[in-house]
Structures are given as structure tokens and as C-alpha cells.
C-alpha positions in Angstrom: -4.8 -4.8 -20.5 -3.4 -1.4 -19.8 -2.7 -0.7 -16.7 -2.2 3.5 -15.9 -0.5 4.5 -12.3 -1.2 7.8 -11.6 -1.5 10.9 -8.7 -4.8 9.7 -7.0 -7.9 12.4 -7.0 -10.6 13.3 -4.3 -13.2 12.2 -7.4 -11.3 8.4 -6.3 -12.4 8.1 -3.0 -15.5 5.6 -3.4 -13.0 3.5 -5.6 -10.7 3.8 -3.0 -13.1 2.8 -0.6 -14.6 -0.3 -2.3 -10.5 -1.4 -2.9 -9.7 -1.0 0.9 -13.2 -2.8 1.7 -12.6 -5.6 -0.1 -8.7 -6.2 2.2 -10.5 -5.4 5.3 -12.9 -8.1 4.6 -10.0 -10.6 3.9 -8.0 -9.4 7.4 -12.1 -9.7 9.2 -12.0 -13.7 7.5 -7.8 -14.6 9.0 -8.3 -12.6 12.3 -11.7 -11.7 13.6 -10.4 -11.7 17.1 -8.2 -8.4 15.9 -10.3 -7.0 12.5 -13.8 -5.9 12.4 -16.2 -4.5 9.7 -15.6 -0.9 9.2 -17.4 1.7 6.5 -15.1 4.5 7.1 -11.6 3.0 6.6 -9.9 6.0 5.0 -12.3 9.3 5.7 -12.8 12.0 3.3 -10.6 14.3 5.2 -7.8 12.2 5.3 -7.8 10.8 1.8 -7.6 14.7 0.8 -4.7 15.2 2.8 -2.8 12.4 0.9 -4.0 13.3 -2.4 -2.6 17.1 -1.7 0.5 15.5 -0.5 1.1 13.5 -3.3 1.1 10.6 -1.4 -2.1 8.1 -2.4 -1.5 6.5 -6.1 -3.8 4.6 -7.7 -3.8 2.2 -11.2 -6.7 2.5 -13.6 -7.9 0.9 -16.6 -10.4 1.9 -18.7 -11.0 4.9 -16.5 -11.7 2.5 -13.5 -9.6 2.3 -10.5 -8.2 -0.9 -9.9 -5.6 -0.6 -7.3 -4.5 1.9 -4.7 -1.3 2.7 -3.0 -0.4 4.8 0.2 3.5 5.8 1.0 4.9 7.7 3.6 8.0 9.2 3.8 9.9 8.4 7.0 13.2 10.1 8.3 15.0 8.1 10.7 17.4 9.5 13.1 18.1 8.2 16.7 21.4 6.9 18.6 20.7 3.0 17.9 20.4 3.4 13.9 21.6 4.5 10.6 20.5 7.8 9.6 17.9 7.3 6.9 15.1 8.3 4.8 12.7 5.4 3.7 9.7 5.4 1.9 7.3 3.4 3.8 3.9 1.7 1.9 1.4 1.9 4.5 -1.3 0.3 2.4 -1.5 -1.1 -1.1 -4.1 -3.1 -2.6 -5.7 -4.4 -6.2 -9.3 -5.1 -7.2 -10.0 -8.5 -6.2 -10.8 -8.8 -10.5 -7.9 -7.6 -11.3 -5.0 -9.0 -8.9 -2.3 -11.6 -10.6 -2.3 -8.8 -13.6 1.3 -7.4 -12.3 -0.9 -4.2 -11.3 1.3 -4.8 -7.5 4.4 -4.7 -9.8 3.6 -1.6 -11.4 3.0 0.1 -8.1 6.6 -1.2 -6.7 8.3 0.5 -10.1 6.3 3.8 -9.4 7.9 3.4 -5.7 11.5 3.0 -6.8 10.8 5.8 -8.9 9.9 8.4 -6.7 12.8 6.3 -4.4 15.1 8.2 -7.0 13.9 11.7 -7.7 13.5 11.8 -3.0 16.8 10.6 -2.8 15.3 8.1 -0.3 17.8 5.2 0.8 15.3 2.2 0.7 11.7 0.8 0.7 9.7 -0.6 3.5 6.3 -2.5 3.9 4.6 -4.7 6.1 2.5 -7.4 5.3 -0.4 -9.4 7.0 1.5 -13.2 8.3 -1.8 -14.3 6.8 -1.4 -12.9 3.6 1.0 -15.4 2.0 0.0 -14.3 -1.9 1.3 -10.8 -0.8 4.2 -12.1 0.9 5.2 -13.8 -1.9 4.7 -11.3 -4.4 6.9 -9.2 -2.5 9.7 -11.7 -1.8 9.4 -12.4 -6.0 9.7 -8.5 -6.5 13.1 -8.6 -4.2 12.6 -7.6 -1.1 13.4 -9.3 2.5 12.4 -9.5 5.9 13.7 -7.0 8.2 11.6 -8.1 11.4 8.8 -9.8 12.6 5.9 -8.6 14.7 5.0 -11.5 17.4 2.0 -11.8 19.9 1.2 -13.3 23.1 -2.7 -13.3 23.3 
């Protein structure tokens, strides 16, 4: 199966919402004390801005959207940190039927390409502590832990 990573189009919104809802259901199962069902995970106007800014990408095969990725460009500059420009992967998800087929790695290759084109210093992301499969994929790709979020309930 061949997959294409491309900039999202406004017509992809329903597929994006479908895939985001799959991920939201996983989050609810892991942490019902924090996550709840939500119909509007990405409002159409917000999605339109990411499309316009070229910061939302989809993976497709045979005209079917099977994965999504949103990125943000962050400029870090303050007295405590080295000045850096990073690409932050805000969200990345693959339709449950297509997981394990290398789509995540294709998204990473796209982000690496953007990192070079935009002369960024690094790529960062966060992962839910319960999402062991994603954590392993990130580690296998070469990501390392930068920080760990903790909570006290």
C-alpha cells in the first residue's frame, strides 16, 4: 500500500475529525478523570487556519485520509535557554485500521524535511504516558525524553 503525505485541504476536515475522535476515545479510556467526549475537537475555522498556514498534513492512500499531523513552529528565546527554533508536533494520529503500516515514520520524514527547509534546530512532541505504542515508535525513530510531566490529584 502506498501512502502520500500532503498538506491538508479544507475538504479533509471530516476525515480529520474522524481520526481525532478515535484518539480522543483512547484518551477517555486511559484517563476518564481528565478526558471527555467532545464533538468539536478542531472547529472548522481553526482547521481552516492551519490549512492556510500549511501546518496541517494528512496521509492518504487511494484517496482516503488515513493519518493526520499538525505542527507548530516555536521560537524559544529567554534568559534561561539557548535560543532555538523548533518544530513542535502538536498532534499526530493514524486511523486505527492503518496503524503499524509506517505512516508515523512517513510523517517524521516530512517533519525532518521541513526542519531542514526552515532551518530549525529540532523537533519536539509530547506523548500521553498511557500510549505505550506511540512512545515506543517515537523512541525507535530516535526521539529521546526531554522532560516528564507529573501530576498530583
